[in-house]
C-alpha positions as CSV (number, residue, x, y, z in Angstrom):
1,M,19.5,4.0,23.7
2,S,18.0,4.0,20.5
3,N,19.9,4.6,17.5
4,F,17.1,7.5,16.3
5,E,14.2,9.5,18.2
6,S,11.0,8.4,17.7
7,D,8.7,11.1,16.5
8,D,5.0,10.9,15.1
9,Y,3.2,12.8,12.4
10,S,0.6,14.4,14.5
11,L,1.6,18.0,12.6
12,F,1.3,16.0,9.0
13,D,-1.5,14.3,7.8
14,L,0.1,11.7,5.5
15,N,-3.1,10.7,4.1
16,A,-3.1,14.1,2.4
17,A,0.6,13.5,0.6
18,D,1.2,12.3,-2.6
19,P,1.3,8.3,-2.2
20,Q,4.6,7.5,-4.2
21,S,6.5,10.3,-2.1
22,V,5.3,8.7,1.2
23,A,7.3,5.3,-0.4
24,T,9.9,7.1,-1.0
25,A,10.3,8.4,2.7
26,R,9.5,5.2,4.3
27,L,11.9,3.3,2.1
28,A,14.7,6.2,2.9
29,T,13.8,5.9,6.4
30,K,14.3,2.1,6.5
31,R,17.4,2.7,4.2
32,W,18.6,5.1,7.3
33,E,17.8,2.0,9.8
34,T,20.2,-0.5,8.0
35,I,22.4,2.0,7.7
36,V,23.0,3.0,11.7
37,S,22.6,-0.8,12.4
38,I,25.8,-1.6,10.5
39,V,27.8,1.5,11.4
40,V,26.9,2.6,15.0
41,P,28.9,-0.4,16.7
42,V,32.0,1.1,14.1
43,I,32.2,4.6,14.7
44,G,29.4,5.0,17.7
45,Q,26.1,6.5,17.7
46,R,27.6,10.5,18.5
47,E,30.2,10.4,15.2
48,T,27.0,8.7,13.3
49,T,24.7,11.7,14.4
50,R,27.5,13.9,13.4
51,L,27.9,12.6,9.8
52,F,23.8,12.1,9.1
53,E,23.8,16.1,10.5
54,R,26.6,16.8,8.4
55,S,24.7,15.1,5.0
56,I,21.2,16.8,6.3
57,H,23.3,20.0,5.9
58,L,24.9,19.6,2.9
59,S,22.4,18.4,1.3
60,N,20.3,21.6,2.6
61,Q,22.1,23.8,0.0
62,V,20.7,22.1,-3.0
63,Y,17.0,20.9,-1.8
64,P,16.4,23.5,1.1
65,W,13.5,21.7,2.4
66,L,15.8,19.4,4.3
67,S,16.7,22.0,7.1
68,G,13.3,20.2,8.7
69,S,15.1,17.5,9.0
70,S,18.0,18.5,10.8
71,Q,17.7,19.2,14.8
72,G,21.6,20.8,15.1
73,F,23.9,18.7,17.3
74,Q,21.9,15.7,18.9
75,T,23.0,12.6,20.4
76,S,20.7,10.2,18.4
77,M,19.2,10.6,14.8
78,N,15.7,11.9,14.7
79,L,15.0,9.9,11.2
80,N,10.7,10.6,11.7
81,A,12.0,14.5,11.1
82,L,13.3,13.3,7.5
83,E,11.2,10.8,6.8
84,R,7.9,13.5,7.3
85,S,10.2,16.7,5.3
86,T,10.6,14.0,2.5
87,A,7.0,12.9,2.5
88,Q,6.0,16.1,2.5
89,Q,7.5,16.7,-1.2
90,C,6.9,16.1,-5.0
91,P,7.7,12.3,-5.7
92,E,10.8,13.9,-7.9
93,A,11.9,15.9,-5.0
94,A,11.3,13.8,-2.7
95,T,13.6,10.7,-4.4
96,A,16.2,13.4,-5.4
97,G,16.7,15.0,-1.9
98,A,16.4,11.8,0.0
99,G,19.1,10.0,-1.9
100,L,21.4,13.1,-2.0
101,V,21.3,13.2,1.9
102,L,22.0,9.0,1.8
103,T,24.9,9.7,-0.7
104,T,26.4,12.7,0.7
105,F,26.5,10.4,4.2
106,H,28.3,8.0,2.0
107,G,30.6,10.2,0.9
108,L,31.4,11.3,4.4
109,I,32.0,8.1,5.9
110,S,34.1,7.3,3.1
111,G,36.3,9.8,4.1
112,A,36.2,9.3,7.8
113,I,36.6,5.4,7.5
114,G,38.1,5.2,3.9
115,A,36.7,4.4,0.9
116,D,37.2,0.4,0.9
117,L,35.7,-0.2,4.0
118,A,33.2,2.3,3.6
119,Q,32.1,-0.4,0.4
120,Q,32.5,-3.1,2.6
121,L,30.1,-1.8,5.1
122,L,27.8,-0.2,2.9
123,P,27.9,-1.6,-0.5
124,F,26.2,1.4,-2.8
125,S,22.9,-0.6,-3.2
126,T,22.1,0.1,0.6
127,I,22.2,3.5,-0.1
128,V,20.9,4.1,-3.4
129,L,16.9,5.1,-3.6
130,P,15.7,3.3,-6.9
131,R,14.1,5.6,-9.8
132,Q,10.6,7.1,-9.0
133,D,8.5,4.9,-11.0
134,K,10.1,2.0,-9.4
135,V,9.2,2.9,-5.8
136,Q,6.4,0.6,-4.3
137,T,3.6,2.3,-3.2
């Protein structure tokens, strides 16, 4: 079973999106893939997905466009929905929203397994997104 669901971009033309936003969305997805590969063996797919969904829900209060990234409780993470939602935003919102979801997840997992273990598994450099002017397009 895959750690995250596959989805396509058929409903959204990435060529019409801001290249900076697309680059940010892809970078965030790569960060999530790394996080999944590290966290699932420790807490399992189900708990990882729950923390991901909770991160989306909490971040959605600041960035309502993230609501399209959440599927409710699922058995796997739909990272492509998050990537698509992020790519559709202006560059600043894409960076801020994707970054908030990542840091919220880090905070939630720190609460679940302890800050020391969370920091060992996911150093802050693993989850932080570079400033908008540093994202490579």
